PAZAPA-4460 file (N, C-alpha, C; in steps of 0.05 Angstrom, whole numbers, plus 32768, in hexadecimal, padded with zeros to 4 digits):
% residues 152
    n_x    n_y    n_z   ca_x   ca_y   ca_z    c_x    c_y    c_z   seq   type   mol
   7D1C   7F65   7E60   7D38   7F6F   7E56   7D47   7F83   7E70     1      M     A
   7D59   7F79   7E74   7D67   7F8F   7E8D   7D72   7FA4   7E86     2      Q     A
   7D6C   7FBF   7E94   7D75   7FDA   7E89   7D8F   7FDC   7E9E     3      T     A
   7DA0   7FEA   7E92   7DB6   7FF2   7EA5   7DB7   800E   7EA6     4      C     A
   7DBB   8018   7EC9   7DB8   8032   7ED1   7DC9   8043   7EC5     5      A     A
   7DE0   803A   7EB4   7DF9   8046   7EA9   7DF9   804A   7E8E     6      Y     A
   7DFE   805F   7E80   7DF7   805E   7E65   7E0E   804C   7E54     7      K     A
   7E23   804B   7E5F   7E36   8038   7E54   7E4C   802D   7E68     8      D     A
   7E5C   801E   7E5F   7E6F   800E   7E72   7E81   8026   7E7D     9      H     A
   7E8C   803C   7E72   7E99   8050   7E81   7E8A   805E   7E92    10      S     A
   7E74   8063   7E91   7E60   806D   7EAB   7E65   805F   7EC1    11      D     A
   7E5D   8045   7EBD   7E64   8031   7ED7   7E7C   802F   7EE1    12      R     A
   7E91   8033   7ECF   7EA8   8030   7EE0   7EB2   804A   7EE9    13      E     A
   7EA3   8060   7EE5   7EA5   807C   7EEE   7E99   8078   7F09    14      A     A
   7E80   8070   7F09   7E75   8071   7F20   7E86   805F   7F35    15      A     A
   7E8E   8049   7F2E   7E9F   8033   7F42   7EB4   8042   7F47    16      K     A
   7EC3   8055   7F3B   7EDB   8066   7F49   7ED5   8079   7F5A    17      L     A
   7EBB   8089   7F55   7EB3   8099   7F68   7EAD   808F   7F80    18      A     A
   7EA1   8072   7F82   7E9B   8069   7F9B   7EB1   8061   7FA4    19      K     A
   7EC8   8057   7F9B   7EDF   804D   7FA2   7EEF   806D   7FB4    20      R     A
   7EED   807D   7FA6   7F01   8097   7FAB   7EEF   80A1   7FC7    21      K     A
   7ED4   809E   7FC7   7EC4   80A8   7FDD   7ED0   8095   7FF8    22      Q     A
   7ECA   807B   7FF2   7ECD   8066   8006   7EED   8070   8013    23      A     A
   7F00   8074   8001   7F20   807B   8009   7F1D   8093   8019    24      F     A
   7F13   80A6   8010   7F11   80BE   8021   7F05   80BA   8040    25      E     A
   7EF0   80A6   803D   7EE9   80A3   8056   7EFA   8093   8068    26      V     A
   7F09   8080   805C   7F1F   806E   806E   7F34   8084   8077    27      F     A
   7F3C   8097   8063   7F52   80AB   806D   7F45   80C0   807F    28      I     A
   7F31   80C5   807F   7F22   80D8   8097   7F20   80C6   80B5    29      D     A
   7F23   80AF   80B2   7F22   809D   80C8   7F39   80A0   80D6    30      E     A
   7F50   80AB   80CE   7F6D   80A9   80DC   7F71   80C0   80EE    31      F     A
   7F5A   80D0   80EB   7F5A   80E8   8102   7F4F   80DC   8122    32      E     A
   7F49   80C9   811D   7F46   80BB   813D   7F5B   80AB   8144    33      H     A
   7F6E   80A6   8133   7F88   8097   8135   7FA2   80A6   8138    34      Y     A
   7FA1   80BD   8138   7FB7   80CA   8138   7FBD   80E2   811E    35      G     A
   7FAE   80D8   810A   7FAC   80E6   80F5   7FC1   80DD   80E0    36      G     A
   7FC9   80ED   80CB   7FD8   80E1   80B7   7FF3   80F4   80B2    37      L     A
   800B   80F1   80AA   8020   8104   80A7   802F   8102   808E    38      A     A
   803B   8114   8085   804C   8112   806D   8062   8102   8071    39      T     A
   8072   80FD   8060   808C   80EA   8061   809D   8105   8071    40      V     A
   80A2   8118   8069   80B0   812F   8075   80AC   8130   8093    41      D     A
   808F   8131   8099   808A   8137   80B8   8095   811A   80C6    42      E     A
   808F   8102   80BE   809D   80EA   80CB   80BE   80EA   80CC    43      V     A
   80C5   80F4   80B6   80E4   80F5   80B7   80ED   8108   80CF    44      A     A
   80DD   811A   80D3   80E7   8131   80E9   80DD   8123   8100    45      S     A
   80C8   8113   8109   80C1   8106   811D   80D5   80F1   8123    46      L     A
   80E1   80E2   8111   80F0   80CC   8115   8111   80D1   811B    47      L     A
   8115   80F2   8110   8130   80FB   8110   8140   80EC   80F9    48      N     A
   8134   80EA   80E0   8141   80DA   80CD   813E   80EC   80B3    49      T     A
   813A   80E2   809C   8139   80EF   807E   811E   80E2   8076    50      T     A
   8111   80F6   8066   80FE   80E9   804F   8102   80D2   8040    51      P     A
   811B   80D0   803C   8125   80B6   8027   8126   80A2   803B    52      T     A
   812C   80A2   8056   812B   808E   8067   810E   8085   806C    53      S     A
   8102   8095   806F   80E0   8091   8074   80D4   807E   8060    54      V     A
   80DA   8082   8044   80CE   807D   802D   80DB   8060   802F    55      V     A
   80F5   805E   8033   8102   8045   802F   80F9   802C   8041    56      G     A
   80F0   803A   8059   80E5   802C   806F   80C5   8023   8064    57      Q     A
   80B7   8034   8056   80A0   8026   8051   809E   8016   803E    58      V     A
   80B4   801A   8026   80B7   8008   8010   80C3   7FF0   8016    59      N     A
   80CD   7FEA   8032   80E0   7FCF   803F   80C7   7FC3   804F    60      S     A
   80AF   7FD1   804F   809C   7FC5   8063   809E   7FC9   8081    61      G     A
   80B4   7FDD   8087   80B3   7FE6   80AA   80A6   7FFB   80AD    62      R     A
   8097   8007   80A0   8082   801A   80A1   8069   801D   8093    63      L     A
   8055   8024   809B   8040   8028   8088   803A   803E   807D    64      I     A
   8036   803E   8061   8033   8058   8052   8017   8052   8044    65      G     A
   800E   8063   803D   7FF2   806A   802A   7FF9   8079   8013    66      I     A
   7FFB   8069   7FFB   8005   807B   7FE6   7FEE   8092   7FDB    67      V     A
   7FFB   80AB   7FDC   7FEB   80C8   7FD5   7FE8   80C4   7FBB    68      D     A
   7FD9   80BF   7FAD   7FDA   80C1   7F90   7FDF   80D9   7F82    69      S     A
   7FCD   80F3   7F8F   7FD8   810A   7F80   7FF4   810E   7F82    70      P     A
   8002   810A   7F9A   801A   8115   7F9E   802E   80FD   7F97    71      R     A
   8029   80EB   7F94   8036   80CF   7F8D   804D   80CD   7FA1    72      Q     A
   8043   80D0   7FBA   8054   80CD   7FD2   8041   80BD   7FE9    73      S     A
   804F   80B9   7FFD   8041   80AA   8015   8035   80BE   8028    74      Y     A
   8023   80B5   802F   8014   80C2   804F   8016   80AD   805F    75      T     A
   801D   80B6   8078   802C   80A0   808A   8015   809E   80A7    76      I     A
   8005   808C   80AB   7FF2   808B   80C0   8000   808F   80DC    77      P     A
   7FF8   80A1   80F4   8009   80A6   8105   8003   8094   811F    78      M     A
   7FED   8083   8115   7FED   806C   8130   8004   805F   8133    79      F     A
   8014   805B   811E   8030   804E   8123   8044   8055   8137    80      Q     A
   8040   806D   8140   8058   8078   8151   804B   8085   816D    81      F     A
   805D   8081   817D   805B   8086   819A   8071   809F   819C    82      D     A
   8064   80B8   81A0   8077   80D2   81A7   808C   80D1   818B    83      V     A
   80A2   80C9   818C   80B8   80D0   8175   80BF   80B3   8171    84      S     A
   80B5   809C   8172   80C3   8084   8168   80AB   806E   8160    85      T     A
   80B1   805A   814F   8099   8049   8145   8095   8039   8160    86      K     A
   807C   8030   815F   8070   801D   8172   8081   8002   8173    87      L     A
   8085   7FFB   818D   8098   7FE4   8192   8089   7FC9   8186    88      K     A
   8095   7FB8   8170   808D   7FA3   8165   807F   7FAC   814F    89      H     A
   807E   7FC2   8147   8070   7FCC   812B   807F   7FB9   8116    90      L     A
   8097   7FC0   8116   80A6   7FB4   80FD   80A0   7F95   80FA    91      E     A
   809F   7F86   810F   809E   7F67   8113   8083   7F61   8108    92      E     A
   806B   7F72   8111   8052   7F6D   810A   804F   7F75   80EC    93      I     A
   805C   7F87   80E1   805B   7F8B   80C2   8064   7F7A   80B3    94      L     A
   807F   7F6B   80BC   8087   7F55   80AE   8076   7F3D   80AE    95      A     A
   8068   7F3B   80C6   8055   7F21   80C5   8041   7F2A   80B4    96      A     A
   8036   7F3F   80AD   8021   7F4B   80A0   802B   7F3F   8080    97      L     A
   8040   7F3F   807B   804A   7F3E   8060   8045   7F54   804B    98      G     A
   8045   7F4B   8033   8047   7F61   801B   802A   7F6B   8014    99      D     A
   801C   7F79   8027   8009   7F83   8025   8004   7FA5   801F   100      I     A
   7FED   7FAE   8018   7FF0   7FCD   8016   7FF0   7FDC   802E   101      S     A
   7FF4   7FF4   802E   7FF2   8003   8047   7FD6   8002   8050   102      G     A
   7FC3   8007   803D   7FA1   8009   8044   7F9D   7FED   804F   103      V     A
   7FA6   7FD1   8049   7F9E   7FB8   804F   7FAF   7FB8   8070   104      A     A
   7FC6   7FC0   8073   7FD4   7FC2   808C   7FC6   7FD3   80A4   105      A     A
   7FBE   7FF0   8097   7FA7   7FF8   80AA   7F93   7FEF   80B3   106      C     A
   7F83   7FDF   809E   7F6F   7FD3   80A3   7F70   7FBD   80BB   107      T     A
   7F89   7FB1   80B9   7F8C   7F9E   80D0   7F97   7FA8   80E8   108      W     A
   7FA0   7FBB   80EA   7FAF   7FCC   8105   7F96   7FD9   810E   109      F     A
   7F80   7FE0   80FE   7F65   7FF3   810C   7F4D   7FE4   8111   110      L     A
   7F55   7FCB   810E   7F36   7FBC   8110   7F3D   7FA5   8126   111      N     A
   7F29   7FA5   813B   7F2A   7F93   8151   7F33   7F75   814B   112      P     A
   7F44   7F6B   8155   7F49   7F4E   8154   7F3F   7F3F   8171   113      M     A
   7F37   7F2B   816C   7F2C   7F19   8182   7F4A   7F0C   8192   114      E     A
   7F4C   7F18   81AF   7F64   7F0A   81BE   7F5D   7EF3   81CC   115      M     A
   7F6D   7EE1   81D2   7F6A   7EC8   81E3   7F60   7ED3   81FE   116      T     A
   7F48   7ECA   8209   7F42   7ECF   8224   7F3A   7EF4   822B   117      G     A
   7F38   7F00   8218   7F33   7F1E   8218   7F1E   7F29   8202   118      A     A
   7F18   7F42   820A   7F07   7F4E   81F5   7F15   7F57   81D5   119      T     A
   7F0E   7F5C   81C7   7F13   7F65   81AF   7F29   7F7E   81B0   120      S     A
   7F3C   7F82   81A2   7F4C   7F93   81A9   7F5D   7F9E   818B   121      K     A
   7F5F   7FB8   8189   7F6F   7FBE   816C   7F88   7FB8   8174   122      M     A
   7F9A   7FAD   815B   7FB1   7FA8   815E   7FC3   7FBE   8168   123      P     A
   7FBA   7FD3   815B   7FD1   7FEB   8163   7FCD   7FFA   8179   124      Y     A
   7FB5   7FF1   8185   7FB2   7FFF   81A6   7FC0   7FEC   81B4   125      A     A
   7FBD   7FD1   81AA   7FCE   7FBE   81BD   7FED   7FC4   81BE   126      M     A
   7FF8   7FCE   81A8   8011   7FD7   81A7   8017   7FEC   81B6   127      L     A
   8003   7FFB   81B3   8005   8017   81C7   8007   8013   81E0   128      R     A
   7FF6   7FFE   81EF   7FF7   7FF8   8209   800B   7FE8   8213   129      A     A
   8019   7FD5   81FF   802B   7FC5   8203   8024   7FAB   8205   130      G     A
   8032   7F96   81F9   8029   7F77   81F3   8038   7F6B   8206   131      L     A
   802A   7F56   8214   803D   7F3E   8220   8048   7F2D   820A   132      S     A
   805A   7F18   820F   8064   7F06   81F9   804B   7EF9   81EF   133      Q     A
   803B   7EEC   8200   8026   7EE1   81F2   8015   7EF0   81E1   134      E     A
   800F   7F06   81EC   7FFF   7F16   81D9   800C   7F1F   81C1   135      E     A
   8023   7F25   81C2   8033   7F2A   81A4   8030   7F0F   8197   136      L     A
   8037   7EF8   81A2   8030   7EDD   8191   8015   7EDB   8184   137      D     A
   8004   7EE5   8190   7FE5   7EE0   8188   7FE4   7EF3   8175   138      E     A
   7FF1   7F0F   8178   7FE8   7F24   815F   7FFA   7F19   8146   139      V     A
   8013   7F12   814E   8022   7F08   8133   8019   7EF1   8123   140      L     A
   800D   7EDE   8137   7FFC   7ECA   8125   7FE4   7ED6   8118   141      R     A
   7FD8   7EE7   8122   7FBF   7EF6   810F   7FCA   7F02   80FE   142      D     A
   7FE0   7F12   80FE   7FEB   7F20   80E9   7FF4   7F10   80D3   143      A     A
   7FFE   7EF8   80D6   800A   7EEA   80C2   7FF4   7EDA   80B5   144      K     A
   7FDA   7ED8   80BF   7FC6   7ECB   80B4   7FB2   7EE2   80A8   145      C     A
   7FB9   7EFA   80AA   7FA8   7F11   8099   7FAC   7F0D   807B   146      F     A
   7F91   7F11   806F   7F93   7F0F   8054   7F94   7EF2   8046   147      G     A
   7F93   7EDC   805D   7F95   7EBF   804F   7F7E   7EB2   8059   148      T     A
   7F7B   7E98   8050   7F60   7E8B   8055   7F62   7E7B   806D   149      S     A
   7F7E   7E7F   807B   7F86   7E70   8094   7F74   7E7A   80B3   150      A     A
   7F6D   7E69   80BF   7F60   7E77   80D4   7F7C   7E7C   80EE   151      A     A
   7F74   7E94   80F8   7F8F   7E97   810E   7F86   7E8C   812C   152      S     A
***
């Protein structure tokens, strides 16, 4: 007879939630390596627009936002910006990624992808450095395949 390490189902669920929370906190801490995180108000100031506009851009998939549950607002990863503008091609790539969560989009941008004839590079770093048309086409192809079973 197997014994369970948890007294009941609710203990097991609580342990799962605690693990998820810890993993999410580690994920959020990693953003310090990529420019950190900002509030909607901070991004509105950076882009010289309103907080409502920033939220609209997140909701329409033109900017990545991560839901901050306690505040019921968005936290905006700063790797999307170069000084006071969004990175060139960001919106085009976000459109290619499709309807995915902010966490999934960050995962795609911050993990290396294999480029033809080159070493692995993170998509956000390639955007920051500038892309040739061929590189952009390859990045878009990979973005369209993200989250599908299709090979890029």
